[in-house]
N, C-alpha and C positions, 0 to 999 in steps of 0.2 A: 558513635561510629557512623560514618557516611555509608549509606547503602543505596543500591540502584533500585529501579522500579519493581524488581521481583523480591526485594528485601535481602539481596545477596551482597555481601561485601564486595566493593568494586575490584579489589585486588584478586579475590577468588573468581569473580566473574570474568575478569580479563584472562586469568590463567585458563579457565574453562574454554573461553572463546578461542584462545590461541591453540589449545589442545585440539579443539574441534575444527577450526578453520585453517590452521597452519600459520607459520610466521609470515609468509609473504603476503603482500597487500592483496593480490588476486585471490588468495585463498587456496587451500589444498585441493579444492574441488574445481578449480578453474574460475575465471572471472565471471561474476554474476551481474545481472542487470541492476542498474541504480534506481534511485527514487524519483526520476524526472517525471513531471506531469504529462500525461497524454490526454488531449481533449478529443481527439478524433477516433479513439478506440485503439486497443493494443493489437499487435501483430498476432496472427493465428499461429498456434503451435504446430498445426498440420496434423499428421496422422500419429502423433506421439501417444495419444490417449489409448489407442487400441493395443499398444505394446505394454501397458502397465499390467503387472501380475500381482499376486497376493502380497509378495514381499514389498513391492513398491507401494502398494496400498497402505500397509501397516507403517512403513517408513514415513510416508507423507503425512499421515495422521499425527504421528508422534512429533515430527518436526514442526508441524503447525502449532502444536501445544507448547513446545519449548525447543527453539532452534539452537539453544546453547547446550543441549544434551551431548555428553561425550559419546564417542563411538562405542566405548565399553558399556555404557548404560543402555544404549540402543540395542547393542548385541544381546545383552541379557534379557531385555524386554521382548525382543522379536524372536530370539533363538536362532540367529544367523551370525557367522563370523564377522568381526569388525572390518576385516579387509573386504569382504563381500559388500557390506553396507557402504564402505568408502567408495567402492567402484560404482555402486548404484547411485549414490548421491552425485558423483561426477557426471554420470550419464543423464540423470534427471536435470542437472544444470545445463549441460550441453544441448539437450533437447528442448530447453525452454520451459519445462514443466515447473521447475523451481526458478522463480524469477529473481530471487535475491534473499539475503539474510540481513535483517534490519532490527534496530532497537525500536520498540513501540513505546512512545512517550505518553505520559498522562497529560491530556489537555488541561485538566483542572489544576494540576501541579504547576503548570506554566501560566496559569491565569487566563487561559483561553476558554472561558466558561460559556460563551455564546455560540451555539451551533445553529446554522440556518440553511435552508434550501431556497434557491432562487431560480425562477424561470425567466428566460430572456428571449425576446422575439424581435425580428426585423423582417422586412420584405425584400430589400435589396441584397442579392447574393454577394455583392462586393464587400459587405460589412463583415462577413465571416472571417477572412484571414486577418483583418485588423483586430477584430474582437479576440480571436484565439491567441494572437501575439500578446495582447494586453493581459489576458487571463493567465497564460503560462508564466508571465513575469511576476504574478502576484502570489506571495506566500500564504495569503489568506484562503486561497482556493485549494481544497483538498481533492475534489473531483470535478470533472467537467464532462458532461455527457450530451451527445447529439441525440435528440429525441423526436418521436413522432408526435402528431397532433398539432395543436395551435401554437406551440412554442418551438423555438429552434434549439435551445440548449437549457440544460438543468445543471446548476452549480451547487456544490456542497461547500459551505464556507464556515470557517472557525475564526472568531475574533474575540476580543476581550469584553467589549461593551456594545450597547445599541448605538452609541455615538460612533464607535469604530465601524460598525456595520453601515451606518448612514454614510460615513466617509468613503467606505469601499464602494458603495453603490454610486455615489456621486463622482468619485475620482477615477474609478476603474471601469465600471460597467457603462454608466450613462455618459462617460467622457468619450466613448466611441461614437463617432458620428454615424447616424443611421439606426441606432438602437431605438426602437419605437415603444416597446412595452416591457415591463418587468413585474413580477409578483414574488414577494418574499414571504416565507413562512419560517418563523422562529420556533425552534424545538423547545418544548417545555421540559420533557424528560425522555429518556431512551430506554425502552423495555428490552431491546436487544441491539447490540452493535458488535459485529464480529468480522474478522478478516479471514477466518478459517473457511475453506471451501469443502464442499461435499465431494470426496474422492470416489469416483466410480470403482466398484469392485470387479 
């Protein structure tokens, strides 16, 4: 039987997803942010954080563990009515605290076994917009950060093999005129890798 990444039957997972998100494409909680890459940093949420209470705190922790959880399950776990949680999720989405609901894929299952971090530097500021346009168009780049120090940007890259990494370096990064220096570090193993954030109480 075909199962998804959580070991759940796809039909059951889809039923749970629809029960949680609603039938419309935008979702029962309103339209949420997509998965587009941002290289220059995300937008600030503003003063949303000081409005979070204990209920929001519990809800965000549980949703980060499993965003497929049904409202009834969340209600039982938290001890609040499902309708209240539904309203809270809508508010957290509209305030930008919840940026989206996504399936987390296994890189290894897709053959993307090679993880690398890459520093990139240049001295001419005109290089930056050309570089960012090139990086945003690359599916190999998972993250792109403007950093302090001797480098301009730090990239997090996933590809299949060292040959693919070499090709990415040559055809994407060094193909940008003005890029002067790069340094690549290949990850041997990862002791911790998480997308869950520490939610202030």
